[in-house]
N, C-alpha and C positions, 0 to 999 in steps of 0.2 A: 476696071472701075473699082474705086475704093468702096469698102463695105464696113459697116460696124456691126459686130456680132455681140449680142447681149445674152448672157446665160440666164437660165431659169433657176432662181434661187429658192430652194425649198427651206422652210423654216421649221425647226423642231419646236413644237409647242408643248405646253403642259409640264412635261418631265423636267425640262431645263429650268423652269421657274421655281422648282422645289429647291434648287441647289445654292442659290446665292441672291442676296439683295443687291449685289453689285455685278456688273458685267465686265468681264475681262476682254474688252475689245475697244477699238476706236472707230469712229464714224468716218466714212469717206462720203461726204455729202453728194458729190457728183454721181458716184456709183449708185447710191441709195435712191436718189431722185430719178436717175436715168432708168433704173429697172422698175421703179414702182409707179411710173406714170404711163407712158405709152406701152410699156411692155407688161402690163398687168395681166395679159392673157396667158402668161406662162409658156412662151415659145422661144425658140432661138430665132430671133427676127433679124433681118438685115435691112439696112437703109442705104440707099445709093447717095452719091454726092449731090448736094444741092437739091435734094428731094423734099417735097412737102407731102405729108401723109395726113389725111383727114378721116377721123372716126366719127360716124354719126350713130348716135344711140336712139333707139325707138322703144317705146313702152309696149306692153302687150296688145294695145289697141292699134299699134302702128303709127302713133303720133311721135314726132321728134321730141326727145327729152333733153338732149344735149349734143353739142358738137365739139370735138377736140381737134385742134390743128397743131401739127408738129412740123417744124422746119429744121432741116439739117444743112450744115455748111459744106464746103468743099472737102473737109476732112471727115465728113459723116458724123459730126458732133451736133447734138441737139441744141439749137440756139433759140428756138421759140417753142413754148408749150402753152397754148392758149385754149381756154375752156369757156364756152358760152352755153346758155340755157336754150331751150327749144324755141324761144322767141328771138334769139340772136343777141341777148344781153350778156355782156362779158361778166363772167363770174370770177375768173382768175387768169393771170397771164404771167409767165416767167420768161425773162430775157437773160440769156447767158452769153458771156464773152470768153474767148479762149486765146491763149498764146500757144500756138501749136496744138499739142494735145492737153495742155494744162488749162483747167478752168481758173480764170482770174477774177471774174466778177459776175454778179447775178443781181437782177432786180425782180422782186416779186410783188405783183399787184393783186388786190382783191376788190371785186366790184368796181373796177376802174381806178382805184386809189392805191398809191404806193404804200405797201405795208412795211417792207424792210429791204435792205441791200446787203449783199455779202461780198467779201473781198478775200482772195487767196494770194499770199505772197510766197516767193521761193527764194530763200537766202542760200544760194549755192545748192549743192545736192543733198545736204544733210540737215537742213532746217526749213520748216514751213510754218505758216500761220494762217488761221482762218478767223475772220472777224465779221460779225453780224451787226448791222446798224439798223435802228428804227427809222421811220420816215423823217424824223427831225435830225438825223445824222449822229445820234448818240449811240455809243457802243452798248449793246445788250448781251453780247456773248463774244468771247474770244478764246481761241485755242491755239497753243503753240506746240509743235512736235519736232523732236530731233531724232535723227537716225544714225545707225552705226556707220562708221567710215569703212569698216570691213564689209566686204560683200561675201555672202555665203551661197554655196551651191545648194539648191533646193530641188527636190523631185517628189512626185507623188507615186503611189504604188501602181496606179493604172498606167499601162504603157501608152495609152492614147494621149496622155498629157506629157508635155515636154519637160526636160530638165532645164532649169534656168539659174542664173546667178544674180543676186541682188542684195541690197541693204535691208536692214530690219529696223522696226520702230524701237527706239530706245527710251524716250520719255514723251509724255503727252500731258500738258498742263492746261486746265480749263480755268478761266478767270471769271470773276463776278462782273456784274454790270459796271461799266466804266473801263474794264479791261486792265485793271491794275492789281487788284487783290485776288490771290489764288482762291479758287473754289474747290478744286480737286486736282490731284496729280497721280499719274500712272508711271511706274518705272518697270522696265522689262530687262531681264538679264538672260544671257545665252551662254552656252558652252562653246568650245572651239568649233564644233560642227554646225553651230547656228541653231541648235535645239533650245527651246525655252527652258530655263531652269527655275526662275523665280519671277512672279509678277506681284508688285506691291502697290496698293492703293492708299493714297494719303488724303486727309481732309484739308479744310481751309487753314488749319493751324499747323499743317505739315506733320501731323501725327499719323502714324500707321493705323489704318482702319481695317485693312484686310490683306491677306497674303495667300497667293496660290503657289504651292510648293510642288514642283514637277519631278522631284526625286522619288523613286519607287520604294515603297515600304511593304512589308508583309501585312496582310489584313489584320493580324492580331496586334500589330503595332499602331494601327490607325486609331486616333483619339478624336473625339468631338471637340471642336473649338469654335467659339462664336465669331472669331476673326481670322480663321485660317482653314484652308482646305488642301488636301493632298490630291495631286493629279498625276496619274501614271499611265504609261502606254507600253505594251509589249506584243510580241507575235508568237503564235503557236501554229501547229499544222495538224490537220485531221483529214484522213482519207484523200490525200492529194490536194486538199484545199488549204489556202493560207488564211489564217484567222488573226485579225488584229483586235486586241482588247484595250479599251481605254477605261480606266477606273478613276473615279473621284469621289471625295467625301463632301457632304454638305455640312454647314455649321451646326446642324442638329445631330450629326453623326450618321446620317443615312449614307449608304454606299450606292453609287450609280455606276453601272457598267454598260458600255457601248461595245457591242460585238459585231464586227464586220467580217464577212466571209468573201473570199475571192477565189476564182477558179485558177486552173494551172497557168493561164495567161494573165493573171492578176487583174481580171475583169471583176468588178464589184457585182456580187450576186444578192446578198442580203445584208441588212443592218438592223440590229435589235437593241433596244434600250431596256435595261432592268433597273429597278430600284429595290434594294434589299432583296435581290433575287426574284422579284416579281416583274413579269413582262409588262411594260407600259407602251411600247411602240415597236412595230415591225414593218420594214419596207423591203419589198422585192424589186430588184432592178434588172434592166436589160443591159448589163455590162458596165453601166456608168451612172453617176448621179444625175446626169442629164435626162435619163429615161427611167423614171420610176414606173413600175407596173402596178403594184398594189401597195397601198399605204394604210396601215391599221393602227388605231390608238386604243389602248386598253385602260380600264380603271378597276382596280382591285381584282385583276385577272379576267374581267369581263370585257368583251369587245364592244366599244362604244361608237366608234366612227370608222368608216372604211372608204377609201378612195381608189378608184380603178381608172387607169390610163390606157388608151388604145392609140396605136401609132400606125401610120402608113409605112410602106416599104422604104420610103425615102427618109424616114425618121420623124416626119412632122406629126404633131398631135392631131388626131381626128376627133377624139371624144374623151371626156372625163365624166365620171359618175361618182357621186358621193352618197353614202348611206349613214343615217344617224338613228341610233336606238333600234329601229326596225331594219335588220340586216337583209331582209328579203326584198324590200321595195326601195327604189331609187328616190332619194330626197331632192337631189339637185343634179342637173346634167348640163354640160356645156358641149356644144357641137361646133367644130371648126370647118369652114368651107373654103376650098382653094380653087384657083383657076391658074393653070400653067404653073403650079407649085407656089403660087403667091396667095397669101391669106386675103380673102375678100369679104368674109362675113363670119360672125360668131353669134350663136343663138344660145340663150340661157333658158332652161326649163326648171320649174319647181313642181314636183310631184306629177310630171308628165304634161304640164301646161306651160305654154310659152310665157316667160316672165319678162324678157327684154331681148333685144337683138342689136347687133352692131354691124355696120357696113364700113368697109375701108376702101378709100380711093387713093391712088398714088399719082402724084404730079411731079414731073421733073422740070426744074428751072433751066432756062437756056443760058 
């Protein structure tokens, strides 16, 4: 039976915001929406073909606060995401259409009224476009992307991830309302191995506004620039462990280092973020990004937030705890309850008291 696996995406906060007013990435609306709606609990969840999953939220008094309905098609793709309040009134509804694995259209409703539509087109393998329309059918956003015709072999350090071959994003152009005039443009350059060498960000007038330079320089050569940053990555070894260092400069001249340590089998053990040699974040892992154990955030060298994750032997999350300011007492806790390895309930606690709960039911269409 087909299944759809969705990964838990951990977001680095705080430190990354220090480094640029621009973001060197492009959105994949399908992936973003897919992981941020039904999969908000932070698990590797699987959905069966033609399955409907209903999530019922109750407040601390046990009263129904909301109901979320998710329907999947035969390819286990999310085709309906509906949200109602405790009285059954529709608050939002999202309908998605696919061509095989490709999302081609979407309709988004708020309080029963159409708010906007989206359309994705695929011109061969190397050019795609995303267009967003308002309820009147006028273009409010448009993005065109082109990809390299050459396909590059890519692999990650962790042996549990496969090596694969694929194209890379070459340009991404965002247009203003109406879909004709350029708003921003991103251009990506690569070397023969497919490693990023330059990322350039252009404004509406096609003037260069920001550059990411991926060539390595000595720290003494690093200069502050309001429209350019240097991004460098290298590897070291220490007591049998592999260490990967990523260094980048901010427009204000600050230096950020991300240090990842791997064991002899290249399983991820820790990840640390430093700004000007001061620790801002540290994460301990159980061999992979998918299983963080302890997540800590620091400010001016002082521990400010801590998150602890507990897993069952089968790898499923059982419990998460968060600490804020007071590192001795739990501020927020989330408990996950399973039956036959299937998630059936989630309970949220604030300072030891039940805040809300969710129950999940699974129905398979005939």
